[in-house]
DRENDO-1510 file (C-alpha; in Angstrom, 1 decimal, always signed):
<recs>
REC; n; res; u; v; w
REC; 1; MET; +42.4; +9.7; +18.4 .
REC; 2; PRO; +39.9; +7.1; +19.8 .
REC; 3; LYS; +39.4; +4.1; +17.5 .
REC; 4; ILE; +36.2; +2.1; +17.2 .
REC; 5; LEU; +35.6; -1.2; +15.4 .
REC; 6; PHE; +32.0; -1.5; +14.3 .
REC; 7; VAL; +31.0; -5.2; +14.0 .
REC; 8; ALA; +27.8; -6.1; +12.1 .
REC; 9; ALA; +26.3; -8.6; +9.8 .
REC; 10; HIS; +25.6; -6.5; +6.7 .
REC; 11; ARG; +27.3; -4.1; +4.4 .
REC; 12; PRO; +26.6; -0.3; +4.7 .
REC; 13; ASP; +23.1; +0.8; +3.6 .
REC; 14; ARG; +21.7; -2.8; +3.6 .
REC; 15; SER; +20.2; -3.2; +7.0 .
REC; 16; PRO; +17.6; -0.8; +8.5 .
REC; 17; SER; +18.8; -1.7; +12.0 .
REC; 18; GLN; +22.4; -0.7; +11.2 .
REC; 19; ARG; +21.5; +2.3; +9.1 .
REC; 20; PHE; +19.3; +3.9; +11.7 .
REC; 21; ARG; +21.2; +2.8; +14.8 .
REC; 22; PHE; +24.8; +3.6; +14.0 .
REC; 23; GLU; +25.7; +4.0; +10.4 .
REC; 24; GLN; +24.2; +7.5; +10.0 .
REC; 25; PHE; +26.3; +8.7; +13.0 .
REC; 26; LEU; +29.6; +7.7; +11.6 .
REC; 27; PRO; +30.4; +11.0; +9.7 .
REC; 28; TYR; +29.6; +13.0; +12.9 .
REC; 29; LEU; +31.8; +10.7; +15.0 .
REC; 30; ARG; +34.7; +11.2; +12.6 .
REC; 31; GLU; +34.2; +15.0; +12.7 .
REC; 32; GLN; +34.4; +14.7; +16.5 .
REC; 33; GLY; +37.8; +13.1; +16.4 .
REC; 34; PHE; +36.9; +9.4; +16.4 .
REC; 35; ASP; +38.5; +7.0; +13.9 .
REC; 36; TYR; +36.7; +3.8; +13.0 .
REC; 37; ASP; +36.6; +0.7; +10.9 .
REC; 38; PHE; +33.5; -1.2; +9.8 .
REC; 39; SER; +33.6; -5.0; +9.6 .
REC; 40; PHE; +30.6; -6.7; +8.0 .
REC; 41; LEU; +30.1; -10.4; +7.1 .
REC; 42; ILE; +27.7; -10.6; +4.2 .
REC; 43; SER; +28.7; -9.0; +0.9 .
REC; 44; GLU; +26.3; -7.9; -1.8 .
REC; 45; LYS; +27.1; -11.0; -3.8 .
REC; 46; ASP; +26.7; -13.4; -0.8 .
REC; 47; ASP; +23.5; -11.6; +0.2 .
REC; 48; ARG; +21.7; -12.8; -3.0 .
REC; 49; ILE; +22.3; -16.4; -1.8 .
REC; 50; PHE; +22.4; -16.4; +2.0 .
REC; 51; TYR; +18.8; -15.5; +2.7 .
REC; 52; LYS; +17.2; -17.7; +0.0 .
REC; 53; PRO; +16.4; -21.4; +0.4 .
REC; 54; GLY; +18.9; -24.0; -0.7 .
REC; 55; ASN; +22.5; -23.5; -1.9 .
REC; 56; PHE; +23.8; -25.3; +1.2 .
REC; 57; ILE; +27.4; -25.7; -0.1 .
REC; 58; THR; +27.7; -22.0; -1.0 .
REC; 59; LYS; +26.2; -21.1; +2.3 .
REC; 60; ALA; +28.8; -23.2; +4.1 .
REC; 61; TYR; +31.5; -21.3; +2.2 .
REC; 62; ILE; +30.0; -18.0; +3.2 .
REC; 63; PHE; +29.9; -19.2; +6.8 .
REC; 64; LEU; +33.5; -20.2; +6.7 .
REC; 65; LYS; +34.5; -16.8; +5.2 .
REC; 66; SER; +32.5; -15.0; +7.9 .
REC; 67; PHE; +34.2; -17.1; +10.6 .
REC; 68; LEU; +37.7; -16.2; +9.3 .
REC; 69; ARG; +36.7; -12.5; +9.1 .
REC; 70; ARG; +35.7; -12.5; +12.7 .
REC; 71; LEU; +38.9; -14.3; +13.8 .
REC; 72; ALA; +40.8; -11.5; +12.0 .
REC; 73; ASP; +38.7; -8.9; +13.9 .
REC; 74; VAL; +39.5; -10.6; +17.2 .
REC; 75; TRP; +43.2; -10.6; +16.3 .
REC; 76; ARG; +43.2; -6.8; +15.7 .
REC; 77; ALA; +40.7; -5.9; +18.5 .
REC; 78; GLY; +43.5; -4.8; +20.8 .
REC; 79; GLY; +44.2; -1.9; +18.5 .
REC; 80; TYR; +40.8; -0.3; +19.2 .
REC; 81; ASP; +39.4; +1.5; +22.2 .
REC; 82; ILE; +35.8; +0.2; +21.6 .
REC; 83; VAL; +34.4; -2.8; +19.8 .
REC; 84; PHE; +30.8; -1.9; +18.9 .
REC; 85; ILE; +28.6; -5.0; +18.3 .
REC; 86; GLN; +25.3; -4.5; +16.6 .
REC; 87; ARG; +22.9; -7.4; +17.5 .
REC; 88; GLU; +25.6; -10.1; +17.4 .
REC; 89; ALA; +29.1; -10.7; +16.2 .
REC; 90; PHE; +28.3; -14.0; +14.4 .
REC; 91; MET; +25.3; -15.7; +13.1 .
REC; 92; THR; +25.2; -18.8; +15.4 .
REC; 93; GLY; +24.2; -19.3; +19.0 .
REC; 94; SER; +27.8; -19.1; +20.2 .
REC; 95; VAL; +29.2; -16.1; +22.0 .
REC; 96; PHE; +32.8; -17.2; +21.2 .
REC; 97; PHE; +33.6; -13.9; +19.5 .
REC; 98; GLU; +32.0; -11.7; +22.0 .
REC; 99; LYS; +34.0; -13.4; +24.8 .
REC; 100; ALA; +37.2; -12.9; +22.7 .
REC; 101; PHE; +36.5; -9.2; +22.2 .
REC; 102; ARG; +35.9; -8.9; +26.0 .
REC; 103; ARG; +39.3; -10.4; +26.7 .
REC; 104; SER; +41.0; -7.7; +24.5 .
REC; 105; ARG; +41.9; -4.2; +25.7 .
REC; 106; ALA; +38.9; -2.7; +23.9 .
REC; 107; LYS; +35.7; -1.8; +25.7 .
REC; 108; VAL; +32.7; -3.8; +24.3 .
REC; 109; VAL; +29.5; -1.9; +23.4 .
REC; 110; PHE; +26.4; -4.0; +22.5 .
REC; 111; ASP; +23.5; -2.3; +20.6 .
REC; 112; PHE; +20.2; -3.9; +19.9 .
REC; 113; ASP; +16.8; -2.7; +18.7 .
REC; 114; ASP; +14.6; -5.8; +18.7 .
REC; 115; ALA; +13.5; -8.5; +21.1 .
REC; 116; ILE; +16.2; -10.8; +19.6 .
REC; 117; TRP; +16.2; -13.1; +22.7 .
REC; 118; TYR; +13.1; -14.7; +21.0 .
REC; 119; LEU; +14.1; -17.2; +18.3 .
REC; 120; ASP; +13.7; -15.7; +14.8 .
REC; 121; VAL; +15.0; -17.4; +11.7 .
REC; 122; SER; +14.5; -16.3; +8.1 .
REC; 123; ASP; +12.5; -18.7; +5.9 .
REC; 124; GLY; +15.5; -19.1; +3.7 .
REC; 125; ASN; +17.5; -20.6; +6.6 .
REC; 126; LYS; +14.9; -22.4; +8.6 .
REC; 127; TYR; +16.8; -25.6; +8.4 .
REC; 128; PHE; +19.7; -24.0; +10.3 .
REC; 129; HIS; +17.5; -23.0; +13.3 .
REC; 130; TRP; +19.4; -25.4; +15.5 .
REC; 131; LEU; +22.4; -23.1; +15.2 .
REC; 132; LYS; +20.5; -20.4; +16.9 .
REC; 133; ASN; +20.3; -19.9; +20.7 .
REC; 134; PRO; +17.7; -17.5; +22.2 .
REC; 135; GLY; +19.8; -17.3; +25.4 .
REC; 136; LYS; +22.6; -15.7; +23.4 .
REC; 137; THR; +21.4; -12.2; +23.8 .
REC; 138; ALA; +21.5; -12.3; +27.6 .
REC; 139; ARG; +25.0; -13.7; +27.5 .
REC; 140; ILE; +26.2; -10.9; +25.2 .
REC; 141; ILE; +24.6; -8.3; +27.4 .
REC; 142; SER; +26.4; -9.7; +30.5 .
REC; 143; LEU; +29.8; -9.6; +28.6 .
REC; 144; SER; +29.5; -6.0; +27.5 .
REC; 145; HIS; +30.9; -2.9; +29.2 .
REC; 146; LEU; +27.9; -0.8; +27.9 .
REC; 147; VAL; +24.6; -1.8; +26.4 .
REC; 148; ILE; +22.6; +0.5; +24.2 .
REC; 149; ALA; +18.9; -0.4; +23.9 .
REC; 150; GLY; +16.5; +1.1; +21.4 .
REC; 151; ASN; +13.6; +1.5; +23.8 .
REC; 152; ARG; +12.5; +1.0; +27.5 .
REC; 153; TYR; +11.2; -2.5; +26.9 .
REC; 154; LEU; +14.6; -3.7; +25.6 .
REC; 155; ALA; +16.4; -1.8; +28.4 .
REC; 156; ASP; +14.3; -3.4; +31.1 .
REC; 157; TYR; +15.3; -6.8; +29.7 .
REC; 158; ALA; +19.0; -5.8; +29.5 .
REC; 159; LEU; +19.1; -4.5; +33.1 .
REC; 160; HIS; +18.5; -8.1; +34.4 .
REC; 161; HIS; +21.9; -8.9; +33.0 .
REC; 162; ASN; +24.0; -5.7; +33.1 .
REC; 163; LYS; +23.6; -2.5; +35.1 .
REC; 164; ASN; +25.3; -0.3; +32.6 .
REC; 165; VAL; +22.4; +0.1; +30.1 .
REC; 166; VAL; +21.3; +3.3; +28.3 .
REC; 167; ILE; +18.5; +4.0; +25.8 .
REC; 168; ILE; +19.1; +5.7; +22.5 .
REC; 169; PRO; +16.1; +5.6; +20.3 .
REC; 170; THR; +16.2; +4.6; +16.6 .
REC; 171; THR; +16.7; +7.9; +14.8 .
REC; 172; ILE; +16.0; +9.6; +11.4 .
REC; 173; ASP; +18.2; +12.0; +9.6 .
REC; 174; THR; +15.8; +14.8; +9.1 .
REC; 175; ASP; +18.2; +16.5; +6.7 .
REC; 176; GLU; +17.6; +13.6; +4.3 .
REC; 177; TYR; +14.0; +13.0; +5.2 .
REC; 178; VAL; +12.5; +16.2; +3.9 .
REC; 179; PRO; +8.7; +16.4; +3.0 .
REC; 180; THR; +7.7; +17.4; -0.5 .
REC; 181; GLN; +4.7; +19.3; -1.6 .
REC; 182; LYS; +1.8; +17.0; -2.5 .
REC; 183; VAL; -0.2; +17.4; -5.7 .
REC; 184; LYS; -3.6; +18.7; -4.9 .
REC; 185; ASN; -6.8; +16.8; -5.7 .
REC; 186; HIS; -4.9; +13.5; -6.2 .
REC; 187; ARG; -6.0; +10.1; -4.9 .
REC; 188; ILE; -5.2; +9.6; -1.2 .
REC; 189; VAL; -2.3; +7.2; -0.8 .
REC; 190; ILE; -2.4; +5.0; +2.3 .
REC; 191; GLY; +1.1; +3.5; +2.5 .
REC; 192; TRP; +3.0; +0.8; +4.3 .
REC; 193; SER; +6.8; +0.2; +4.1 .
REC; 194; GLY; +8.5; -2.9; +5.3 .
REC; 195; SER; +10.2; -6.1; +4.1 .
REC; 196; ILE; +9.4; -9.6; +2.9 .
REC; 197; THR; +9.7; -10.8; +6.5 .
REC; 198; THR; +7.3; -8.3; +7.9 .
REC; 199; ILE; +4.6; -8.4; +5.1 .
REC; 200; LYS; +2.6; -10.5; +7.5 .
REC; 201; HIS; +2.1; -7.4; +9.6 .
REC; 202; PHE; +0.7; -5.5; +6.6 .
REC; 203; GLU; -1.7; -8.4; +5.9 .
REC; 204; SER; -3.2; -7.9; +9.3 .
REC; 205; ALA; -4.4; -4.5; +7.9 .
REC; 206; ILE; -6.4; -6.1; +5.0 .
REC; 207; PRO; -9.8; -6.2; +6.9 .
REC; 208; PHE; -9.8; -2.5; +7.8 .
REC; 209; LEU; -8.2; -1.5; +4.5 .
REC; 210; SER; -11.0; -3.4; +2.7 .
REC; 211; ARG; -13.6; -1.3; +4.6 .
REC; 212; ILE; -11.8; +1.9; +3.7 .
REC; 213; LYS; -11.7; +0.8; +0.0 .
REC; 214; GLU; -15.4; +0.1; +0.1 .
REC; 215; LYS; -16.1; +3.5; +1.7 .
REC; 216; TYR; -13.9; +5.6; -0.6 .
REC; 217; GLY; -13.5; +3.6; -3.7 .
REC; 218; ASP; -11.1; +5.1; -6.3 .
REC; 219; GLN; -10.5; +8.1; -4.0 .
REC; 220; VAL; -8.0; +5.8; -2.2 .
REC; 221; GLN; -4.9; +4.0; -3.4 .
REC; 222; ILE; -3.0; +1.5; -1.2 .
REC; 223; LYS; +0.7; +1.2; -1.6 .
REC; 224; VAL; +3.2; -1.4; -0.3 .
REC; 225; ILE; +6.9; -0.9; -0.4 .
REC; 226; GLY; +9.4; -3.6; +0.4 .
REC; 227; ASP; +8.1; -6.8; -1.3 .
REC; 228; ALA; +7.9; -6.5; -5.1 .
REC; 229; SER; +6.2; -10.0; -5.3 .
REC; 230; TYR; +3.3; -9.0; -3.1 .
REC; 231; ARG; -0.1; -8.7; -4.8 .
REC; 232; ASN; -3.6; -8.1; -3.6 .
REC; 233; ASP; -5.9; -7.7; -6.6 .
REC; 234; ALA; -9.0; -6.9; -4.5 .
REC; 235; LEU; -7.2; -3.8; -3.1 .
REC; 236; GLY; -5.4; -3.0; -6.3 .
REC; 237; ILE; -2.0; -3.5; -4.7 .
REC; 238; GLN; +1.2; -4.5; -6.6 .
REC; 239; GLY; +4.2; -4.3; -4.2 .
REC; 240; ILE; +7.2; -2.1; -4.9 .
REC; 241; ALA; +10.8; -3.3; -4.3 .
REC; 242; TRP; +12.7; -1.3; -1.7 .
REC; 243; LYS; +15.7; +0.7; -3.0 .
REC; 244; LYS; +17.8; +2.9; -0.8 .
REC; 245; GLU; +18.2; +5.5; -3.5 .
REC; 246; ASP; +14.4; +5.8; -4.0 .
REC; 247; GLU; +13.3; +5.3; -0.4 .
REC; 248; VAL; +12.5; +8.9; +0.6 .
REC; 249; LYS; +11.0; +9.7; -2.8 .
REC; 250; GLU; +8.6; +6.7; -2.6 .
REC; 251; LEU; +7.6; +7.4; +1.0 .
REC; 252; ASN; +6.9; +11.0; +0.1 .
REC; 253; THR; +4.1; +9.7; -2.1 .
REC; 254; PHE; +2.2; +8.6; +1.0 .
REC; 255; ASP; -0.7; +10.8; +2.4 .
REC; 256; ILE; -1.2; +8.4; +5.4 .
REC; 257; GLY; +1.3; +6.0; +6.8 .
REC; 258; ILE; +0.2; +2.8; +8.7 .
REC; 259; MET; +2.1; +0.6; +11.1 .
REC; 260; PRO; +0.0; -2.3; +12.2 .
REC; 261; LEU; +1.6; -4.7; +14.7 .
REC; 262; PRO; +0.5; -7.8; +16.6 .
REC; 263; ASP; +0.4; -7.3; +20.4 .
REC; 264; ASP; +3.1; -9.9; +21.2 .
REC; 265; GLU; +6.5; -9.9; +22.9 .
REC; 266; TRP; +8.5; -9.6; +19.6 .
REC; 267; ALA; +6.5; -6.5; +18.5 .
REC; 268; LYS; +6.9; -4.9; +21.9 .
REC; 269; GLY; +10.6; -4.8; +21.2 .
REC; 270; LYS; +10.2; -2.9; +18.0 .
REC; 271; CYS; +11.5; +0.7; +17.9 .
REC; 272; GLY; +8.9; +2.3; +15.7 .
REC; 273; LEU; +11.1; +2.9; +12.7 .
REC; 274; LYS; +8.4; +2.7; +10.0 .
REC; 275; GLY; +6.3; +5.2; +11.9 .
REC; 276; LEU; +9.2; +7.5; +12.5 .
REC; 277; GLN; +10.1; +7.5; +8.8 .
REC; 278; TYR; +6.5; +8.5; +7.9 .
REC; 279; MET; +6.4; +11.2; +10.6 .
REC; 280; ALA; +9.7; +12.8; +9.6 .
REC; 281; LEU; +8.1; +13.4; +6.2 .
REC; 282; GLU; +5.0; +15.1; +7.7 .
REC; 283; ILE; +2.9; +12.0; +6.8 .
REC; 284; PRO; +0.1; +11.5; +9.4 .
REC; 285; THR; +0.7; +8.1; +10.9 .
REC; 286; VAL; -1.6; +5.5; +12.4 .
REC; 287; MET; +0.1; +2.8; +14.6 .
REC; 288; SER; -1.0; -0.1; +16.7 .
REC; 289; PRO; -0.8; +0.8; +20.4 .
REC; 290; VAL; +2.1; -1.7; +21.0 .
REC; 291; GLY; +5.4; -1.1; +22.7 .
REC; 292; VAL; +7.3; +2.2; +22.0 .
REC; 293; ASN; +4.5; +3.3; +19.6 .
REC; 294; THR; +2.6; +4.5; +22.7 .
REC; 295; GLU; +5.5; +6.7; +23.6 .
REC; 296; ILE; +6.1; +8.2; +20.2 .
REC; 297; ILE; +2.4; +9.0; +19.5 .
REC; 298; LYS; +0.4; +11.5; +21.4 .
REC; 299; ASP; -2.9; +10.2; +20.2 .
REC; 300; GLY; -4.8; +12.7; +18.1 .
REC; 301; VAL; -2.0; +15.3; +18.1 .
REC; 302; ASN; +1.0; +13.9; +16.2 .
REC; 303; GLY; -0.6; +10.7; +15.0 .
REC; 304; PHE; -3.2; +8.1; +15.9 .
REC; 305; LEU; -3.1; +4.8; +17.9 .
REC; 306; ALA; -5.6; +2.3; +16.7 .
REC; 307; GLY; -6.4; -1.2; +18.1 .
REC; 308; SER; -9.6; -2.6; +16.6 .
REC; 309; ASP; -10.6; -2.6; +12.9 .
REC; 310; ALA; -13.3; +0.0; +13.8 .
REC; 311; GLU; -10.7; +2.3; +15.3 .
REC; 312; TRP; -8.4; +2.0; +12.2 .
REC; 313; VAL; -11.3; +2.8; +9.9 .
REC; 314; ASP; -12.4; +5.8; +12.1 .
REC; 315; ARG; -8.9; +7.3; +12.3 .
REC; 316; ILE; -8.0; +6.9; +8.6 .
REC; 317; SER; -11.4; +8.3; +7.6 .
REC; 318; LEU; -10.9; +11.4; +9.7 .
REC; 319; LEU; -7.5; +12.0; +8.0 .
REC; 320; ILE; -9.1; +11.5; +4.6 .
REC; 321; ASP; -12.1; +13.8; +5.2 .
REC; 322; ASN; -10.4; +16.7; +7.1 .
REC; 323; ARG; -7.4; +18.0; +5.1 .
REC; 324; GLU; -6.7; +20.8; +7.5 .
REC; 325; PHE; -6.5; +18.4; +10.4 .
REC; 326; HIS; -4.4; +16.0; +8.3 .
REC; 327; ASP; -1.8; +18.6; +7.5 .
REC; 328; GLU; -1.5; +19.9; +11.1 .
REC; 329; MET; -1.0; +16.4; +12.4 .
REC; 330; GLY; +1.7; +15.9; +9.8 .
REC; 331; ARG; +3.5; +19.1; +11.0 .
REC; 332; GLN; +3.3; +17.9; +14.6 .
REC; 333; ALA; +4.6; +14.5; +13.6 .
REC; 334; ARG; +7.8; +15.9; +12.0 .
REC; 335; LYS; +8.3; +18.2; +15.0 .
REC; 336; THR; +8.2; +15.2; +17.3 .
REC; 337; VAL; +10.9; +13.4; +15.2 .
REC; 338; ILE; +13.1; +16.5; +15.1 .
REC; 339; GLU; +12.9; +17.0; +18.8 .
REC; 340; GLY; +13.3; +13.5; +20.1 .
REC; 341; TYR; +14.0; +10.9; +17.3 .
REC; 342; SER; +16.4; +12.7; +14.9 .
REC; 343; LEU; +20.0; +12.2; +14.3 .
REC; 344; HIS; +20.7; +15.7; +15.5 .
REC; 345; SER; +18.8; +15.2; +18.7 .
REC; 346; GLN; +20.8; +12.1; +19.6 .
REC; 347; LYS; +24.3; +12.4; +18.1 .
REC; 348; GLU; +25.8; +13.9; +21.3 .
REC; 349; MET; +24.6; +10.9; +23.2 .
REC; 350; TYR; +26.9; +8.5; +21.3 .
REC; 351; LYS; +29.8; +10.9; +21.6 .
REC; 352; SER; +29.2; +11.3; +25.4 .
REC; 353; TYR; +28.8; +7.6; +26.1 .
REC; 354; PHE; +31.8; +6.6; +24.1 .
REC; 355; ASN; +34.0; +9.2; +25.7 .
REC; 356; GLN; +32.9; +8.1; +29.2 .
REC; 357; LEU; +33.6; +4.5; +28.4 .
REC; 358; ILE; +37.1; +5.2; +27.1 .
REC; 359; MET; +38.0; +7.3; +30.1 .
REC; 360; LYS; +37.0; +4.6; +32.6 .
</recs>
């Protein structure tokens, strides 16, 4: 029975990157005869401290615990056929652990879904930015036996450092993400889902959302999920905290989903997760025409792409005013996810690539 060690930063169900990249495939892999262990660094208790400002002594202790955990992983790596590293093995700029895994008998698989070669440090740990190394990603890629990229932009970068690169898109479990019947004649809910770190992307939508609010008044409600502290009184927004157990239920309250992004190199590496979540629930989705969004969306068929504020207002207005068109776009959106961005459409890819690697 092939054995895989999954190496990641966060506990199960904590990180969207982990959840939608590999965690949801684990039951299927076990059904197909793979055994696995999951080694993560940040516990739920440590999580409450690690990403907030201050607490330097406690953070140092968490760092030490994490280092020892990874040393133990290196020690046992020889008992696995594959070591699967999601984004990085450790939170500093060093590739010490990736090199150690490469020296073991296991094949190293590296998976990433963001342009992480650009420096990105949480506000809570900005004083530790000197520990980061933007060149680390390229070095991990070069050390790996197989690289799995979330989109073509990431794959093109990886191909400069490793020839064995494949693309597996970020996927949605469409058995879990099931649309619900909307209540008729209710207010139109325009929704955004994200996190505290990406709320800045939502704020770029305020100019066109203000125009929508002026145009439609109380016919429209704007909802933000992911940052409970976020408020915008002018638009009547009080943020809602993200909870895994309520995620699908809350998203199903949206009538229109938005995914505004800046047109920069970091955004080009995004894998369209927010949009895919909306689309899987038959929620008509409007996205910025950045990166993989232009591959996911067939403009005017399964969603809209909008660049300028005027385009955003025009597309959202069309969805508000034409319910029949709105509903058909939602159906086409879910069909797109089922056919190309669902767990079921991609699960054989993981199985196939893992088996090929083990047999080499």
